[in-house]
C-alpha positions as CSV (number, residue, x, y, z in Angstrom):
1,X,17.4,-15.9,20.5
2,X,19.5,-17.0,17.5
3,X,18.1,-17.5,14.0
4,X,20.4,-19.8,12.0
5,X,20.8,-20.4,8.3
6,X,18.8,-17.5,6.8
7,X,19.0,-16.5,3.2
8,X,18.6,-12.8,3.8
9,X,17.1,-10.8,0.8
10,X,18.2,-13.2,-1.9
11,X,21.7,-13.7,-0.5
12,X,23.1,-17.0,-1.7
13,X,25.0,-17.6,1.5
14,X,23.5,-18.4,4.9
15,X,23.6,-15.9,7.7
16,X,22.6,-15.9,11.3
17,X,20.5,-13.3,13.1
18,X,20.8,-12.7,16.9
19,X,17.8,-11.1,18.6
20,X,17.8,-9.5,22.0
21,X,15.1,-7.5,23.7
22,X,13.1,-7.4,20.4
23,X,16.0,-5.9,18.4
24,X,18.5,-7.3,15.9
25,X,21.9,-7.3,17.7
26,X,24.1,-9.2,15.3
27,X,24.1,-10.6,11.7
28,X,26.7,-12.9,10.4
29,X,28.1,-16.4,11.0
30,X,27.4,-16.4,14.7
31,X,28.2,-19.0,17.5
32,X,25.5,-20.2,19.8
33,X,25.5,-18.8,23.3
34,X,25.0,-21.2,26.2
35,X,21.3,-21.6,26.9
36,X,20.3,-19.5,23.9
37,X,17.1,-20.4,22.1
38,X,18.0,-21.4,18.5
39,X,15.6,-21.4,15.5
40,X,16.9,-23.1,12.4
41,X,15.5,-21.3,9.3
42,X,16.8,-24.1,7.1
43,X,18.2,-21.9,4.3
44,X,14.9,-20.3,3.7
45,X,14.4,-16.8,2.2
46,X,14.2,-14.1,5.0
47,X,12.8,-10.7,4.1
48,X,11.7,-7.6,5.9
49,X,7.9,-7.8,6.6
50,X,5.7,-6.9,3.6
51,X,3.9,-3.6,3.6
52,X,0.5,-2.8,2.2
53,X,0.9,0.7,0.8
54,X,-2.7,1.3,-0.2
55,X,-5.9,-0.3,1.0
56,X,-9.4,0.7,2.2
57,X,-10.0,-1.3,5.3
58,X,-13.3,0.5,6.0
59,X,-14.8,-0.8,2.8
60,X,-13.4,-4.3,2.7
61,X,-15.7,-7.4,2.6
62,X,-18.7,-5.4,1.4
63,X,-19.0,-6.4,-2.3
64,X,-22.6,-6.9,-3.4
65,X,-24.0,-5.3,-0.2
66,X,-26.5,-3.9,-0.9
67,X,-25.7,-3.9,-4.7
68,X,-23.0,-5.2,-7.0
69,X,-20.9,-2.9,-9.2
70,X,-22.2,-4.2,-12.6
71,X,-20.2,-1.8,-14.9
72,X,-16.9,-2.4,-13.1
73,X,-16.2,1.3,-13.1
74,X,-14.7,3.5,-10.4
75,X,-17.7,5.8,-10.5
76,X,-20.3,3.1,-10.1
77,X,-18.2,1.7,-7.2
78,X,-18.5,5.1,-5.5
79,X,-22.2,5.0,-6.0
80,X,-22.4,1.5,-4.5
81,X,-20.4,2.6,-1.5
82,X,-22.6,5.6,-0.9
83,X,-25.5,3.1,-0.5
84,X,-23.4,0.8,1.8
85,X,-22.4,3.7,4.0
86,X,-26.0,3.9,5.2
87,X,-25.5,0.5,6.9
88,X,-22.2,1.3,8.6
89,X,-21.9,0.7,12.3
90,X,-19.0,0.5,14.7
91,X,-19.6,-3.3,15.1
92,X,-19.7,-3.8,11.3
93,X,-16.4,-2.0,10.7
94,X,-14.7,-3.6,13.6
95,X,-15.6,-7.2,12.6
96,X,-14.6,-6.7,8.9
97,X,-11.3,-5.0,9.8
98,X,-10.3,-7.7,12.2
99,X,-10.9,-10.3,9.6
100,X,-8.8,-8.6,6.9
101,X,-6.0,-7.6,9.2
102,X,-5.6,-11.3,10.1
103,X,-5.7,-12.2,6.4
104,X,-2.9,-9.8,5.8
105,X,-0.8,-11.0,8.8
106,X,-1.0,-14.6,7.5
107,X,0.6,-13.4,4.3
108,X,3.6,-11.7,6.0
109,X,2.3,-8.1,6.1
110,X,3.1,-6.1,9.2
111,X,2.3,-2.5,8.0
112,X,-0.8,-1.2,6.4
113,X,-1.7,2.3,5.1
114,X,-5.4,2.5,5.0
115,X,-7.5,5.2,3.4
116,X,-10.7,5.9,5.5
117,X,-13.7,7.7,4.0
118,X,-14.3,11.0,5.8
119,X,-17.2,12.2,3.5
120,X,-19.5,11.2,6.3
121,X,-20.9,13.8,8.8
122,X,-20.5,11.3,11.7
123,X,-16.9,10.3,10.8
124,X,-17.8,6.9,12.2
125,X,-15.3,5.0,10.2
126,X,-12.5,7.4,11.1
127,X,-13.3,7.1,14.8
128,X,-13.4,3.3,14.6
129,X,-10.2,3.0,12.7
130,X,-8.3,5.2,15.2
131,X,-9.4,2.8,18.0
132,X,-8.5,-0.3,15.9
133,X,-5.1,1.2,15.1
134,X,-4.3,0.9,18.8
135,X,-6.2,-2.3,19.4
136,X,-4.3,-4.2,16.6
137,X,-0.9,-2.6,17.1
138,X,0.8,-5.8,18.4
139,X,-0.2,-7.6,15.1
140,X,-0.1,-4.7,12.6
141,X,1.2,-1.1,12.4
142,X,-1.7,0.8,10.8
143,X,-1.3,4.2,9.2
144,X,-4.5,6.1,8.5
145,X,-5.2,8.5,5.6
146,X,-8.2,10.9,6.0
147,X,-9.7,10.2,2.5
148,X,-12.5,12.5,1.2
149,X,-14.1,9.8,-1.1
150,X,-16.7,12.1,-2.5
151,X,-14.5,15.2,-2.8
152,X,-13.3,18.1,-0.6
153,X,-15.1,20.9,-2.4
154,X,-17.8,18.8,-4.1
155,X,-19.1,17.3,-0.9
156,X,-21.1,19.4,1.7
157,X,-18.7,20.6,4.4
158,X,-15.9,18.6,2.9
159,X,-13.2,20.9,4.1
160,X,-14.5,21.0,7.6
161,X,-14.8,17.2,7.7
162,X,-11.3,16.7,6.4
163,X,-9.8,19.1,9.1
164,X,-11.8,17.4,11.8
165,X,-10.6,13.9,10.7
166,X,-7.0,15.1,10.6
167,X,-7.2,16.7,14.0
168,X,-8.8,13.6,15.4
169,X,-5.6,11.6,14.7
170,X,-5.2,10.7,11.1
171,X,-1.6,10.2,10.0
172,X,-2.0,11.6,6.5
173,X,-4.2,13.9,4.5
174,X,-5.9,12.6,1.4
175,X,-7.7,14.1,-1.7
176,X,-9.4,13.0,-4.9
177,X,-8.9,15.7,-7.5
178,X,-10.3,13.8,-10.5
179,X,-13.7,13.4,-8.7
180,X,-14.2,17.1,-7.9
181,X,-16.8,18.8,-10.0
182,X,-14.5,21.1,-12.0
183,X,-10.8,21.6,-12.8
184,X,-10.8,24.7,-10.6
185,X,-12.2,22.6,-7.7
186,X,-9.5,20.0,-8.4
187,X,-6.7,22.5,-8.0
188,X,-8.2,24.2,-5.0
189,X,-8.8,20.9,-3.3
190,X,-5.1,20.0,-3.7
191,X,-4.0,23.4,-2.5
192,X,-6.2,23.0,0.6
193,X,-5.1,19.4,1.4
194,X,-1.4,19.9,1.0
195,X,-1.4,23.2,3.0
196,X,-3.4,21.4,5.7
197,X,-0.7,18.7,5.8
198,X,2.1,21.2,6.0
199,X,0.4,23.1,8.8
200,X,-0.3,19.9,10.8
201,X,3.0,18.2,10.0
202,X,1.2,15.2,8.4
203,X,1.9,12.9,5.5
204,X,-0.1,13.2,2.2
205,X,-1.5,10.5,0.0
206,X,-3.7,11.6,-2.9
207,X,-5.9,9.4,-5.0
208,X,-4.5,11.2,-8.1
209,X,-5.9,11.0,-11.6
210,X,-7.5,7.5,-11.2
211,X,-9.1,7.9,-14.6
212,X,-8.4,7.2,-18.3
213,X,-8.7,10.9,-19.2
214,X,-5.4,12.2,-20.4
215,X,-6.6,15.7,-19.6
216,X,-6.7,14.8,-15.9
217,X,-3.6,16.6,-14.7
218,X,-3.8,16.6,-10.9
219,X,-0.3,15.0,-10.7
220,X,1.5,18.1,-11.8
221,X,-0.3,20.1,-9.1
222,X,0.5,17.6,-6.4
223,X,4.2,17.6,-7.4
224,X,4.4,21.4,-7.6
225,X,2.8,21.9,-4.2
226,X,5.0,19.2,-2.6
227,X,8.0,21.1,-4.0
228,X,6.8,24.6,-3.0
229,X,5.7,23.6,0.5
230,X,8.9,21.6,1.1
231,X,6.9,18.4,1.8
232,X,8.8,16.4,-0.8
233,X,8.8,12.6,0.0
234,X,6.1,13.1,2.7
235,X,3.7,13.2,-0.3
236,X,2.4,10.2,-2.3
237,X,0.5,10.1,-5.5
238,X,-1.6,6.9,-5.7
239,X,-3.0,5.4,-8.8
240,X,-2.0,8.1,-11.4
241,X,-3.6,6.0,-14.1
242,X,-4.2,8.9,-16.4
243,X,-0.4,9.0,-16.8
244,X,-0.6,5.9,-19.0
245,X,-2.6,8.1,-21.4
246,X,-0.4,11.2,-21.3
247,X,1.5,11.9,-24.5
248,X,5.3,11.3,-24.3
249,X,6.2,14.9,-24.9
250,X,4.2,16.0,-21.8
251,X,5.6,13.2,-19.7
252,X,9.2,14.2,-20.6
253,X,8.5,17.7,-19.2
254,X,6.6,16.3,-16.2
255,X,9.4,13.9,-15.2
256,X,11.6,16.9,-14.4
257,X,9.1,18.2,-11.9
258,X,8.5,14.7,-10.4
259,X,12.2,14.2,-9.7
260,X,12.5,17.7,-8.2
261,X,9.5,17.1,-5.9
262,X,10.7,13.7,-4.7
263,X,7.2,12.4,-4.2
264,X,6.3,8.7,-4.0
265,X,4.0,6.7,-6.2
266,X,1.7,3.8,-5.4
267,X,0.4,1.6,-8.2
268,X,-2.4,-0.9,-7.6
269,X,-2.1,-3.4,-10.4
270,X,-5.1,-5.7,-9.5
271,X,-7.7,-3.0,-9.1
272,X,-6.6,-0.7,-11.9
273,X,-6.4,-3.3,-14.6
274,X,-9.9,-4.2,-13.5
275,X,-11.3,-0.7,-13.4
276,X,-9.5,1.1,-16.2
277,X,-10.1,1.0,-19.9
278,X,-13.8,0.2,-19.4
279,X,-14.9,2.6,-22.1
280,X,-12.3,1.5,-24.6
281,X,-13.1,-0.7,-27.5
282,X,-9.8,-1.8,-29.0
283,X,-7.0,-1.3,-28.4
284,X,-7.7,-1.4,-24.6
285,X,-5.4,0.4,-22.2
286,X,-3.7,-1.7,-19.5
287,X,-4.8,0.7,-16.8
288,X,-1.6,1.1,-14.7
289,X,0.7,4.0,-14.3
290,X,4.2,4.2,-15.9
291,X,5.9,2.1,-13.2
292,X,9.0,1.0,-15.2
293,X,9.7,4.5,-16.4
294,X,9.3,6.1,-13.0
295,X,11.7,3.5,-11.4
296,X,14.2,4.2,-14.2
297,X,14.2,7.9,-13.2
298,X,15.0,7.0,-9.6
299,X,11.4,7.8,-8.4
300,X,10.1,5.7,-5.6
301,X,7.2,3.4,-6.5
302,X,5.5,0.8,-4.3
303,X,2.5,-1.6,-5.0
304,X,-0.7,-1.9,-3.1
305,X,-3.8,-4.0,-3.1
306,X,-6.3,-1.1,-2.9
307,X,-9.5,-3.1,-2.3
308,X,-10.4,-6.5,-0.9
309,X,-13.9,-7.8,-1.9
310,X,-15.6,-4.4,-2.0
311,X,-17.6,-2.2,-4.6
312,X,-14.4,-1.5,-6.6
313,X,-12.8,-5.0,-6.6
314,X,-14.9,-8.2,-6.1
315,X,-11.9,-10.4,-5.1
316,X,-8.8,-10.3,-3.0
317,X,-7.2,-12.4,-0.2
318,X,-4.7,-10.2,1.4
319,X,-1.7,-11.7,-0.5
320,X,0.6,-9.0,-1.9
321,X,2.2,-11.8,-4.0
322,X,-0.8,-11.6,-6.4
323,X,-0.3,-7.8,-6.6
324,X,3.4,-8.2,-7.5
325,X,2.8,-11.1,-9.9
326,X,0.2,-9.2,-12.0
327,X,2.1,-5.9,-11.8
328,X,5.3,-7.4,-13.2
329,X,3.3,-8.7,-16.2
330,X,1.3,-5.6,-17.0
331,X,4.3,-3.3,-16.5
332,X,6.5,-5.6,-18.6
333,X,9.1,-6.0,-15.9
334,X,9.9,-9.6,-16.5
335,X,13.7,-9.6,-16.6
336,X,15.3,-12.0,-14.1
337,X,16.7,-9.2,-11.9
338,X,13.5,-7.3,-12.1
339,X,11.6,-10.3,-10.8
340,X,14.2,-11.0,-8.1
341,X,14.1,-7.4,-6.8
342,X,10.3,-7.1,-7.1
343,X,9.8,-7.8,-3.4
344,X,11.2,-4.3,-2.8
345,X,7.9,-2.9,-4.3
346,X,6.1,-4.3,-1.2
347,X,9.0,-3.8,1.3
348,X,11.8,-1.2,1.1
349,X,10.0,1.0,-1.4
350,X,6.8,0.9,0.6
351,X,8.7,1.7,3.8
352,X,9.8,4.9,2.1
353,X,6.3,5.7,1.1
354,X,5.0,5.2,4.7
355,X,8.0,7.0,6.2
356,X,8.9,4.0,8.5
357,X,12.5,3.4,7.3
358,X,13.8,4.4,10.8
359,X,12.4,1.1,12.3
360,X,12.3,-1.1,9.2
361,X,14.8,-3.5,7.6
362,X,17.0,-6.4,8.6
363,X,19.8,-4.4,10.1
364,X,21.6,-4.3,13.4
365,X,19.7,-2.3,16.0
366,X,16.5,-2.3,14.0
367,X,13.4,-4.1,15.4
368,X,13.6,-7.9,14.9
369,X,10.7,-7.9,12.4
370,X,11.0,-10.2,9.5
371,X,9.4,-13.1,7.6
372,X,10.7,-16.5,6.4
373,X,9.3,-17.9,3.1
374,X,9.3,-21.4,1.8
375,X,11.8,-20.6,-0.9
376,X,15.5,-19.8,-1.2
377,X,15.0,-16.6,-3.2
378,X,12.2,-14.3,-4.3
379,X,12.1,-15.5,-7.9
380,X,11.3,-19.0,-6.6
381,X,8.9,-17.6,-4.0
382,X,7.0,-15.6,-6.6
383,X,6.9,-18.4,-9.2
384,X,5.8,-21.1,-6.9
385,X,3.5,-18.9,-4.8
386,X,5.4,-19.9,-1.7
387,X,3.9,-19.7,1.7
388,X,5.1,-17.4,4.4
389,X,6.3,-19.9,7.0
390,X,6.7,-17.5,9.9
391,X,6.4,-13.9,10.7
392,X,8.3,-12.3,13.6
393,X,7.4,-8.8,14.9
394,X,9.8,-7.2,17.4
395,X,11.2,-10.7,18.1
396,X,7.9,-12.3,18.8
397,X,6.4,-14.9,16.4
398,X,2.9,-13.7,15.3
399,X,2.3,-16.1,12.4
400,X,3.2,-19.7,11.6
401,X,2.1,-21.5,8.5
402,X,2.9,-25.0,7.1
403,X,4.4,-25.5,3.6
404,X,1.7,-26.1,1.0
405,X,2.1,-29.2,-1.1
406,X,0.6,-29.5,-4.5
407,X,0.7,-32.7,-6.4
408,X,-0.1,-33.5,-10.0
409,X,-2.4,-36.2,-11.3
C-alpha cells in the first residue's frame, strides 16, 4: 500500500509512505508499483498516533453516580469514588471502558496508560482491565498502572493488594504519597513502591504531590529512589502540582536531582486547573506543574487527560486537542514554534513516558501506525480544532472521519 502526498510532522513538502506487512518500508518521493493500492492523503498533516499518558478508565463516565463532587476538590472526589466503588461490577466496568476507548480512537489515540484503583480487596477493576487490555488490543495498546487510590500504608492491607495487582499483570507500579496519613508514611510508601518495581522489572507512575501544599515534597523522594535504584526513565511523576508552589531557591536545587534521575513528568492541564487552587482567595494559583521550566532543562514532559466525566472532572470527550490547547495557555507556551511542536506532548514525549519508542514513530521498519488530520500543520490543526480524518494501526484503517464544516451566520 502506498500513501501519497503526506505532510509528515509539519514538513512543508509532501512525502510518500510505502507500507508492507503492517510496517513502513519506505518514505520519500516514491513511484507507484503495478497493482499497488494507493491512498492519496491530499497534503494533509500526518502524525504518529496520539498517546494518552494518564487516565483512569475504571472511573470514567461515573460523575454524579451516586453523588456529585460539589466542592470540586481532589479529596471530595476520592470520597465520591469510595461510594461509587460499592456499585462496581465486571459488566459496569466493561461497558464504560469500551465506550471511552472508542471515543479515544475516534480522536486519533492508539495508546493509553490507565491507572486502575487497587484499594479494593476484590481487585475487580484490575482483573477486568487486564482482560480488556487483551480484548481491545487491535484498537488500542493499553498500559495498566496498579494505583493505590486510598494509599499504600493508609489503606488496610495496601501493600499486599499492590503486590497482588502487580503480580497479576500490571505494567507499572503506582503510589499516592500526598494522600498517605503522615510524611513518614509518604516516604515509606514510595520506598516500597519503587523497590517493588525494581524487583519485578516494572515501570513506575506515581500520583505525586497533587496538592497545593508547598510542603508536599514527594517528588524529591521519587527522583532520589529512581536514581539510587537505577530505574531512571522507567519512572514517571504525574501531576506534581505542589511544584507550582515551591519557592524558586528550592526548585533550583531540585532541578539538579531531577535531571540526574532522568524521570518523566505528566501534566494534566484540564483536571488540575479545575481541582487546584480551590482554597485560594486571590491571587489564585493556576494549578499546573512547571512544564515550561522542565522542558527547558531537557526533562521529558507529556500531557494527559486524567479523567473523563468522573468524580474528579465532570466533562471530557477523549480529545487530547483540548488538553494541549488549555495546557499551552496556562503554561504560557504560546510562541509559534511552541504551538507547532506541541503535538509532541501527546506523541513523542508520551512515547518516552510509556517506554514504547521501539515501536512508535513514522520511521522505516516501524509499525505503520499514524493519523491524518484535516490540516497542513499542527498550528492549523490546533487552532481550527481539526478532525482526525483517518487512523491507521499496523497498516489497517481503524478510524475514518469526515471533515467538519462550520459556517457563520
